[in-house]
C-alpha positions as CSV (number, residue, x, y, z in Angstrom):
1,M,110.7,123.4,85.5
2,F,110.0,119.7,86.4
3,L,111.6,120.2,89.9
4,R,109.5,123.2,90.5
5,T,106.3,121.4,89.6
6,V,107.3,118.4,91.8
7,L,107.9,120.9,94.9
8,A,104.7,122.7,94.1
9,L,102.6,119.3,94.3
10,A,104.6,118.1,97.3
11,A,103.7,121.4,99.0
12,V,100.0,121.2,98.0
13,S,99.6,117.4,99.2
14,G,101.4,118.3,102.6
15,F,98.6,121.3,103.1
16,C,95.9,118.9,102.3
17,Y,97.3,116.2,104.6
18,S,97.6,118.5,107.7
19,A,94.1,119.8,106.9
20,E,92.6,116.4,107.1
21,K,89.7,116.1,109.6
22,Y,88.9,113.5,112.1
23,S,85.9,111.5,110.7
24,G,85.8,108.6,113.3
25,P,83.3,108.3,116.3
26,L,82.9,111.1,118.7
27,P,82.9,110.7,122.7
28,P,79.3,111.0,124.2
29,K,80.9,112.4,127.5
30,T,83.4,115.1,127.8
31,D,86.6,114.8,129.8
32,V,86.6,110.9,129.6
33,P,89.1,108.9,127.5
34,Y,87.6,106.4,125.2
35,L,89.3,103.4,123.8
36,L,88.9,103.5,120.0
37,H,88.2,100.0,118.5
38,A,87.9,100.4,114.7
39,N,84.7,102.7,114.4
40,N,83.6,102.1,117.9
41,L,84.4,103.9,121.3
42,V,84.9,102.0,124.7
43,E,84.4,104.1,127.7
44,T,87.2,103.7,130.4
45,E,86.2,102.9,133.8
46,T,86.2,106.2,135.7
47,G,87.0,106.3,139.4
48,Q,89.0,107.9,142.2
49,A,92.1,106.3,143.3
50,R,92.3,106.3,147.3
51,E,95.9,107.6,148.3
52,E,97.9,105.9,151.2
53,S,101.4,107.0,152.5
54,R,103.7,104.0,153.1
55,K,107.3,104.4,154.3
56,N,109.1,106.0,151.4
57,E,106.2,105.9,148.9
58,T,102.7,106.7,148.0
59,V,100.4,104.3,147.2
60,Y,97.2,104.9,145.1
61,I,94.4,102.2,145.3
62,I,91.5,101.6,142.9
63,S,88.7,99.3,144.0
64,G,88.2,96.1,142.2
65,A,90.8,93.6,140.7
66,A,89.9,94.2,137.1
67,S,88.4,96.9,134.8
68,P,85.4,96.2,132.7
69,A,86.9,98.3,129.8
70,R,89.2,95.8,127.9
71,T,91.2,96.0,124.7
72,P,93.2,93.6,123.0
73,L,95.5,96.3,121.5
74,S,99.0,96.6,122.9
75,E,99.3,100.1,121.7
76,P,95.8,101.5,122.7
77,I,94.5,104.6,121.1
78,F,92.2,106.8,123.1
79,I,89.7,109.7,121.9
80,I,88.9,112.6,124.4
81,D,86.9,115.5,124.3
82,A,88.7,117.7,126.5
83,R,86.8,120.6,128.0
84,Q,88.3,120.6,131.6
85,T,90.8,117.9,131.1
86,T,94.4,118.8,129.8
87,P,95.4,116.0,127.5
88,D,99.1,117.0,127.7
89,R,99.0,116.5,131.4
90,L,97.6,112.9,131.3
91,E,99.7,109.9,132.6
92,L,99.5,106.3,132.1
93,Y,100.4,103.9,134.8
94,R,100.5,100.0,135.0
95,L,98.6,98.7,138.0
96,E,99.3,95.8,140.1
97,V,96.3,93.6,141.4
98,K,96.7,93.0,145.2
99,G,94.2,91.9,147.7
100,G,91.5,92.3,145.3
101,N,92.3,95.9,144.3
102,R,94.5,97.5,141.8
103,E,97.3,99.9,142.8
104,V,100.3,101.6,141.9
105,S,103.1,102.9,144.3
106,L,105.2,106.1,143.5
107,S,108.5,106.9,145.4
108,N,108.2,110.0,147.5
109,K,110.1,113.1,146.2
110,G,114.0,112.7,146.4
111,R,114.0,108.9,146.1
112,R,115.0,106.9,143.1
113,G,113.1,103.8,141.8
114,G,109.3,103.3,142.1
115,N,106.9,103.5,139.1
116,R,107.2,106.3,136.4
117,P,104.4,107.1,133.9
118,L,104.5,105.1,130.6
119,H,105.0,107.3,127.4
120,L,101.7,108.8,125.9
121,M,101.6,110.6,122.5
122,V,99.0,113.3,122.4
123,T,97.4,114.6,118.9
124,K,95.1,117.5,118.5
125,L,92.1,116.4,116.1
126,N,90.3,119.7,116.5
127,D,89.6,122.7,118.9
128,R,88.4,120.1,121.9
129,L,89.0,116.8,120.3
130,F,92.2,114.9,121.0
131,K,93.9,111.5,120.1
132,V,95.9,109.8,122.9
133,E,98.0,106.9,122.2
134,A,100.3,104.5,124.3
135,D,103.8,105.4,122.8
136,E,105.1,101.9,123.6
137,P,103.6,98.6,123.7
138,L,101.8,97.7,126.9
139,E,102.1,94.1,128.3
140,N,98.7,92.4,129.3
141,G,97.5,93.8,132.4
142,E,95.6,96.7,134.0
143,Y,96.3,100.2,133.3
144,A,95.1,103.7,134.6
145,I,95.4,107.1,133.0
146,S,95.3,110.0,135.4
147,P,95.7,113.6,135.0
148,S,98.9,114.9,136.7
149,G,98.2,116.0,140.4
150,D,94.8,114.4,140.4
151,N,93.3,111.1,141.9
152,R,90.9,110.8,139.1
153,V,91.6,107.5,137.3
154,F,90.4,106.1,133.8
155,C,90.9,102.5,133.9
156,F,91.2,99.8,131.4
157,E,92.8,96.2,130.7
158,V,95.0,95.1,128.1
159,Y,94.5,91.2,127.3
């Protein structure tokens, strides 16, 4: 009887936990990732990456040497109200600062090496609200989140 009661309580507490609602701040704009800092949201820098082909790679260039969106967190958390963006298709890249711009180079198909996206973890909070987290510690530097197959970028700096 004791075991049955414990199992019933565990099942009820698990149900309550999974039904827990997000009560934090909501993004004012849709389809833009916001850095979550306690109870504040910081909008990522939105832009378009310029694409250039070089030898065996494609380079994506973003104007400016640094993003105004900054976080001290090495494993940043983002909140996004996704209406047209598919959060599971977001990719995270470390950017290099070269000649006053930020860039990332990706090897063309069939080649080894080059930059690969860093790991992200996506959690659905409600119908359109998602939490996107860096799934590994990030070093200080410039980063961009981009939907796969799209040149839109959402930039931020880890300091």
